[in-house]
C-alpha positions in Angstrom: -13.9 -1.2 -22.1 -12.0 -2.0 -19.0 -14.4 -1.6 -16.1 -12.5 0.9 -14.1 -9.8 -1.7 -13.5 -7.9 0.6 -11.2 -10.7 2.9 -10.2 -8.9 3.9 -7.1 -6.5 5.9 -9.2 -9.0 6.9 -11.8 -11.4 8.4 -9.2 -8.5 10.1 -7.5 -7.3 11.7 -10.7 -10.8 12.9 -11.4 -11.1 14.4 -7.9 -7.7 16.1 -8.3 -9.2 18.3 -11.1 -5.7 19.3 -12.2 -4.2 18.7 -15.7 -1.6 16.1 -16.2 2.0 17.3 -16.1 1.5 20.3 -13.9 3.9 20.4 -10.9 2.0 20.5 -7.7 3.5 21.5 -4.4 1.0 20.0 -2.0 1.0 20.1 1.7 1.6 16.7 3.2 1.9 18.4 6.5 2.2 16.9 10.0 -0.9 17.2 12.0 0.7 17.7 15.4 1.5 21.1 17.0 5.1 20.8 18.4 6.4 22.2 20.6 3.3 24.3 21.4 2.9 25.6 25.0 1.5 22.8 27.1 2.6 20.0 24.7 6.2 19.8 26.0 6.4 17.7 29.1 8.2 15.0 31.0 7.5 11.4 30.1 6.3 10.7 33.7 7.0 7.0 33.4 4.8 6.4 30.4 7.0 3.6 29.3 5.4 0.9 27.1 1.8 2.3 27.4 1.1 2.2 23.7 3.0 -1.1 23.2 0.8 -2.6 25.9 -2.4 -1.4 24.3 -1.5 -3.0 20.9 -0.2 -6.4 22.3 3.5 -5.7 21.8 4.6 -5.4 25.4 6.7 -8.3 26.6 7.7 -9.5 23.2 11.5 -10.2 22.9 13.2 -7.3 20.9 14.5 -8.5 17.6 16.6 -6.6 15.1 14.5 -6.0 12.0 15.2 -4.5 8.6 15.3 -0.7 8.9 12.1 1.3 9.3 12.3 4.2 7.0 10.7 7.4 8.4 9.6 9.7 5.6 9.3 12.9 7.5 11.4 16.0 8.4 14.2 14.0 10.1 15.0 12.0 13.2 17.2 13.2 16.1 19.9 10.6 16.7 20.4 12.1 20.2 17.0 10.9 21.5 17.9 8.3 24.2 15.1 6.0 23.0 16.8 5.7 19.6 20.5 5.7 20.7 22.8 3.9 18.3 20.0 2.9 15.9 19.5 6.0 13.7 21.1 5.5 10.4 22.5 8.2 8.1 19.7 10.2 6.7 19.0 11.1 3.1 17.1 14.2 1.9 14.7 13.2 -1.0 14.3 16.9 -1.9 18.0 17.4 -2.6 19.5 13.9 -2.8 22.0 14.8 -0.1 22.8 13.3 3.3 21.5 15.1 6.4 21.1 14.7 10.1 18.8 16.1 12.8 15.1 16.9 12.9 13.8 20.4 12.1 10.3 20.0 13.5 10.4 17.1 16.0 7.7 15.2 14.2 10.0 12.5 12.8 11.6 11.9 16.2 8.2 11.4 17.7 7.0 8.9 15.2 10.3 7.0 15.3 10.0 6.8 19.0 6.5 5.3 18.8 7.6 2.8 16.2 10.9 1.8 17.8 11.7 3.6 21.0 13.7 1.5 23.6 13.2 3.6 26.7 13.9 4.9 29.2 10.9 7.3 28.7 9.0 5.7 25.8 9.1 2.1 24.6 7.8 1.5 21.1 6.5 -1.5 19.3 9.8 -2.7 17.9 12.5 -1.4 20.2 15.5 -3.0 18.4 14.6 -1.8 14.8 17.1 0.5 13.0 15.6 3.8 11.9 16.3 5.3 8.4 15.4 9.0 8.2 14.3 10.2 4.8 13.4 13.9 4.6 10.5 14.6 2.3 9.6 18.1 3.5 11.2 21.3 2.4 12.0 24.2 4.8 8.4 25.4 4.7 7.0 22.1 5.8 5.6 21.2 2.4 6.2 18.0 0.4 5.7 17.1 -3.3 4.7 13.8 -4.8 8.0 13.7 -6.6 9.9 14.0 -3.3 7.8 11.3 -1.6 8.1 8.9 -4.6 11.9 9.5 -4.6 12.0 9.0 -0.8 10.3 5.6 -1.2 12.9 4.6 -3.7 15.8 5.8 -1.6 14.4 3.9 1.4 14.2 0.6 -0.6 17.7 1.2 -2.0 19.0 1.5 1.5 17.4 -1.8 2.7 14.3 -0.6 4.4 11.7 -3.3 5.0 9.0 -1.0 6.3 8.4 2.5 4.9 6.3 5.0 6.9 4.9 8.0 5.0 4.5 10.3 8.0 1.8 12.7 6.9 -1.2 13.0 4.6 -2.8 15.2 2.0 -6.2 15.6 0.4 -6.4 14.0 -3.0 -7.6 17.3 -4.5 -4.1 18.7 -4.0 -2.5 16.1 -6.3 -2.4 15.8 -10.1 -2.9 12.6 -12.1 0.9 12.5 -12.6 1.4 12.9 -8.8 -0.9 9.9 -8.3 1.0 7.9 -10.9 4.4 8.6 -9.4 3.3 7.7 -5.9 1.4 4.5 -6.9 4.3 3.4 -9.0 6.9 4.0 -6.2 4.7 2.1 -3.7 4.2 -0.8 -6.1 7.9 -0.9 -6.8 8.7 -1.0 -3.1 6.3 -4.0 -2.7 7.9 -5.8 -5.6 11.4 -5.2 -4.0 10.3 -6.5 -0.6 9.2 -3.5 1.3 5.8 -2.6 2.8 4.5 1.0 2.8 2.5 2.2 5.8 0.5 5.4 6.0 -2.1 7.3 8.1 -5.8 7.5 7.1 -5.8 11.3 7.3 -7.5 13.6 9.7 -10.5 15.0 7.8 -13.1 13.4 10.2 -15.4 12.2 7.4 -15.8 9.6 4.6 -16.2 12.2 1.8 -12.7 13.6 1.6 -10.2 11.1 0.2 -6.7 11.4 1.4 -3.2 10.3 0.3 -1.4 8.0 0.7 -4.3 6.1 2.2 -6.3 6.0 -1.1 -3.5 4.4 -3.1 -3.3 0.6 -3.5 -0.8 -1.5 -1.5 -0.6 0.8 1.5 -1.3 -0.5 5.0 -3.4 2.3 6.6 -3.9 3.2 10.2 -6.6 5.1 11.9 -6.4 6.7 15.4 -7.7 5.6 18.7 -7.5 7.3 22.1 -5.5 5.7 24.9 -8.9 4.6 26.3 -9.6 2.6 23.0 -12.2 5.1 21.7 -12.2 6.0 18.1 -10.7 9.5 17.5 -13.2 11.9 16.1 -10.8 13.3 13.5 -10.3 10.0 11.7 -11.2 9.7 8.0 -13.2 6.6 7.2 -13.5 4.5 4.1 -12.7 1.2 2.3 -9.0 1.9 2.5 -8.8 1.9 6.4 -7.1 -1.2 7.7 -6.4 -1.1 11.5 -6.6 1.3 14.4 -3.8 2.3 16.8 -3.3 4.9 19.5 -2.8 8.3 17.9 -4.5 10.8 20.3 -2.8 12.2 23.3 0.2 9.8 23.2 3.6 10.8 24.6 6.5 10.5 22.3 10.2 11.6 22.4 11.3 15.0 21.0 14.6 16.5 20.1 16.1 18.5 23.0 16.1 21.6 20.8 12.3 21.3 20.4 11.6 20.4 24.0 13.9 20.6 27.0 11.9 17.9 28.8 12.4 15.6 25.8 8.8 14.5 25.3 5.6 15.8 23.7 1.9 15.0 23.8 1.2 14.0 20.2 -2.1 13.7 18.4 -2.7 12.8 14.8 -3.1 9.7 12.5 0.6 9.8 11.7 1.3 8.6 15.2 -1.1 5.7 14.8 0.7 4.8 11.6 4.0 4.9 13.4 2.9 2.3 15.8 1.6 0.2 12.9 5.0 0.6 11.1 6.7 -1.0 14.1 4.3 -3.9 14.0 4.9 -4.4 10.3 8.6 -4.5 10.8 8.2 -7.2 13.5 5.8 -9.3 11.3 8.2 -9.2 8.4 11.1 -10.2 10.6 9.3 -13.0 12.4 7.8 -14.5 9.2 11.0 -14.9 7.2 9.4 -17.1 4.6 6.7 -14.6 3.8 7.1 -12.2 0.8 6.2 -8.6 1.1 2.7 -9.2 -0.3 2.1 -11.8 2.4 3.3 -9.5 5.1 1.0 -6.8 3.7 -1.9 -9.2 3.9 -1.1 -10.3 7.5 -0.6 -6.7 8.7 -4.0 -5.7 7.3 -6.2 -8.7 8.0 -4.6 -10.8 10.7 -3.1 -8.2 13.1 -6.2 -6.7 14.8 -8.8 -7.3 17.5 -12.2 -6.6 16.0 -14.1 -3.4 17.1 -17.7 -2.3 16.6 -19.7 -4.4 14.2 -18.5 -7.9 13.4 -15.8 -8.1 10.8 -14.2 -5.3 8.8 -15.9 -2.0 8.6 -15.1 1.4 7.1 -15.0 3.1 10.5 -12.5 0.9 12.3 -11.1 -1.4 9.6 -10.2 -4.8 11.0 -10.0 -3.4 14.5 -7.4 -2.4 17.1 -3.9 -3.4 16.2 -2.8 -6.6 17.9 0.9 -7.2 17.2 1.0 -10.6 19.0 -1.8 -11.8 16.7 0.1 -10.7 13.6 3.3 -12.4 14.7 1.3 -15.6 15.4 -0.8 -15.5 12.2 -0.5 -18.1 9.6 1.3 -17.0 6.4 -1.4 -16.8 3.7 -1.0 -19.1 0.7 -0.4 -17.3 -2.5 -0.3 -18.5 -6.1 3.2 -18.7 -7.5 1.6 -17.8 -10.9 0.2 -14.5 -9.5 2.9 -12.6 -7.5 2.0 -9.0 -6.5 2.1 -6.4 -7.7 0.4 -7.2 -11.0 -2.2 -4.4 -11.3 -1.1 -3.3 -14.8 1.1 -4.4 -17.8 3.7 -2.1 -16.3 4.4 -4.7 -13.6 4.7 -7.5 -16.1 7.5 -6.0 -18.2 11.1 -4.9 -18.1 12.7 -5.4 -14.7 9.5 -7.2 -13.4 9.2 -9.7 -16.4 11.0 -12.6 -14.7 8.4 -12.5 -11.9 5.6 -12.9 -14.4 6.3 -15.6 -17.0 3.8 -16.2 -19.8 1.0 -18.4 -18.5 0.3 -19.6 -22.1 3.0 -20.3 -24.6 3.9 -22.6 -27.5 4.1 -25.6 -25.1 1.8 -24.5 -22.3 -1.8 -24.5 -23.6 -3.8 -24.1 -20.5 -3.7 -22.9 -16.9 -5.8 -22.5 -13.8 -5.1 -20.5 -10.7 -6.8 -18.9 -7.6 -6.4 -15.3 -6.7 -8.0 -12.6 -4.8 -8.7 -8.9 -5.3 -9.5 -5.9 -3.1 -11.3 -3.0 -4.6 -9.4 -0.6 -2.3 -6.0 -2.4 -2.0 -5.5 -4.6 -5.0 -7.8 -3.3 -7.7 -6.7 -5.5 -10.6 -4.8 -8.7 -11.5 -3.1 -8.8 -14.9 -1.6 -12.0 -16.4 0.5 -12.3 -19.6 -0.1 -14.9 -22.2 1.6 -15.5 -25.6 -0.5 -15.9 -28.7 0.2 -16.3 -32.4 -2.0 -14.9 -35.2 -5.2 -17.0 -35.4 -4.8 -18.7 -32.0 -8.0 -19.1 -30.1 -8.0 -17.9 -26.5 -10.8 -18.9 -24.0 -10.7 -17.3 -20.6 -13.1 -17.7 -17.6 -13.1 -16.0 -14.2 -15.4 -17.0 -11.4 -15.9 -15.2 -8.1 -15.9 -17.5 -5.1 -18.8 -15.6 -3.6 -22.0 -15.9 -5.7 -22.8 -12.3 -4.8 -19.5 -10.9 -5.9 -19.0 -9.7 -9.5 -15.9 -9.3 -11.8 -15.0 -7.8 -15.1 -12.8 -9.6 -17.5 -10.8 -8.1 -20.3 -8.0 -9.2 -22.7 -5.6 -6.5 -23.9 -3.6 -7.0 -27.1 0.2 -6.6 -27.5 -0.1 -2.9 -28.2 -1.3 -2.2 -24.6 0.5 0.6 -22.9 2.2 0.5 -19.5 -0.8 2.0 -17.7 -3.7 1.2 -19.9 -5.4 -0.8 -17.1 -4.7 1.8 -14.5 -6.0 4.6 -16.8 -9.1 2.6 -17.8 -8.1 2.9 -21.5 -9.9 0.8 -24.0 -7.8 1.5 -27.2 -6.2 -1.9 -27.1 -8.8 -4.1 -25.5 -9.1 -7.1 -27.8 -12.2 -8.4 -26.0 -14.0 -7.5 -22.8 -17.2 -8.4 -20.9 -18.2 -4.7 -20.7 -19.7 -5.1 -17.2 -19.6 -7.0 -13.9 -20.9 -10.5 -13.6 -20.1 -13.4 -11.3 -18.5 -15.6 -14.0 -17.3 -13.6 -17.0 -15.9 -15.5 -20.0 -14.1 -14.4 -23.2 -13.5 -16.3 -26.4 -11.4 -14.6 -29.0 -9.1 -15.1 -32.0 -5.7 -13.4 -31.9 -5.3 -10.9 -34.8 -1.7 -10.3 -34.1 1.2 -12.2 -32.5 2.7 -11.2 -29.2 2.0 -10.9 -25.5 -1.7 -10.4 -24.5 -2.8 -9.4 -21.0 -5.7 -10.9 -19.2 -7.1 -8.4 -16.7 -9.5 -9.3 -13.8 -11.1 -6.5 -11.9 -13.8 -6.3 -9.1 -16.4 -3.7 -8.4 -14.4 -0.5 -7.9 -14.0 1.0 -4.4 -15.8 4.2 -5.5 -18.9 2.3 -6.7 -21.9 4.6 -6.2 -24.6 1.9 -6.2 -24.8 1.9 -2.4 -24.2 -1.8 -2.1 -21.5 -2.9 0.4 -18.0 -3.2 -1.2 -16.2 -6.4 -0.1 -12.6 -6.0 1.1 -11.5 -9.3 -0.4 -12.9 -10.9 -3.6 -11.5 -14.4 -4.1 -11.8 -15.9 -7.6 -10.6 -18.7 -9.9 -9.2 -17.9 -13.3 -8.7 -20.5 -16.0 -7.7 -20.2 -19.7 -6.7 -22.3 -22.6 -5.6 -21.7 -26.2 -6.1 -23.6 -29.4 -3.1 -23.0 -31.7 -4.0 -21.9 -35.2 -3.1 -24.4 -37.8 -2.8 -23.2 -41.4 -4.7 -25.1 -44.0 -2.5 -27.2 -46.3 -2.4 -25.8 -49.8 -3.9 -28.1 -52.5 -1.5 -29.3 -55.2 -2.3 -27.9 -58.6 -3.4 -30.5 -61.2 -1.2 -30.9 -64.3 
């Protein structure tokens, strides 16, 4: 059995408690109250306060790929965004739109990319692409968000901000599948998805999109660099940014002064989105998966206990550090995403050539996994009937453990994600430091080697590492048919 290869989704589906296929209108609602009395105010010279706190003040503005704001709209009339708001598209209808019904989208856009005079964001030259995901009641569906992600990528967005969050229990398994697939597709096409960690204030209530793989997740700090009490905490939290009591621009229709006092993890995520756009632009040789890794692991100043922790992630966002970070080396044989056979087929097949074939009889590569962010690596190999396949995976840390499985050619698109074992040709059946498999192919075709770490929802109480480096090697011995003996006359 595959050892909960994508336990992030499996656990989320179990938590949802709703049958597959049932449409769910779930509230991915903005946290902020705008424009409630007392929250509409002049900017009072706030300027680049947030940008200064996260190490972005003083950086030369550069035009990045568009930042897509998946929200209720963005007001092109906000002076901070003048001339940089692109034509909006409504994911709920597929139609173009303009304006901002609630003010929330304008606020997050200003924090990400405002250019003054009142508020200066992290990336003040970035174009803004509004994508409406909320209906007139302020609710969103997973289908609208997934469609919005696709529309953003189609229109050239390099960074995609999902501006809001929902409890996992409001989503069906199909919702989770749709969102995870859209996020993975965005990464495969060169875009990085950013989201808030949610505002539940505890570690027991999982939230979306934070729980899903391949999302860079922000938690909220006060302007005094204290952790906000409403943060959610968990293995999915990456970095912290100001999200409590920050001043952001508003549409004139929502606030005559033009600014509001904003609180919520979406505002922390907005600042992070501006940083991701800059990192992507200023590391032109980096792929989306490398930008994802830099934004998570190399763009923060440590807080609290040494190293990453579930309460503050890697620490307070430090944009300058992310821009100056070295681009991580990745294996050309293991491009992300590769969490499931789905990502190795069809339109993605050219990115994932067979690592074993008629002429290539062995390979060795280095990779890394993250229980919360990259819960499986899957590699295709070609075998003929009777071929012998020997595979070994070894975790770099002697204390880390892995599971190894080989799926046969009948494996479905989401068999790894769904923890299905119908077409597992061989598996280790548990977690060890250096699992090995030795099998004979019973049918010809493409087999899938799956490597998975201890899942992020592990209940053993042991600490779950964020990064699990490993080495994978495999070889095959082609089957040679025995020569038939000649009959005696």
